[in-house]
N, C-alpha and C positions, 0 to 999 in steps of 0.2 A: 621110299620106304620111309616108315615112321618107326622111331625108337623111344622108349620111355625115357623120361628126363626129369629126375628129381632134384628139388632146389628149396631154399629158404625165402620167403618173401614177407615183408611187413604185413601184419593183420589187416591193417586198414586197406591195403591194396588188394588183398586177397577179397575182402567183402565187396569193394568197388566192382572188382572183376567178376564176381558172382552175379551181382545186380545186373551189370551190362550184360553178360552171357544171356541171363534169363530174359531180359528185354529184347535182344537180338535172337533169342531161340537158337542160340549155339552154346557149345561147351566152352567152359574154361579154356581147355586146351587149344581149341581153335581160335578164340579170342588172342592168346598169347602168341599163337602162330601167326595170325594177321597182323598184330601189332608189331612182332618183329620183323616181317617182311616189309610193313611200311616203314620202320624205322632203318633197315638197311637199304631201302631204296633212297630214303631222304639223305643218307650219308653218303651214298655211293658206293655201296658195297655188293 
């Protein structure tokens, strides 16, 4: 199940995330989800 999540992020990070998402043809939400999963895997959580 997915839930809506609202937060505040640095403008430059948002710009970079949008560019990468466009390049990968995914949404920014998908990019954030992938990034979080990779981070949690990296730290063993």
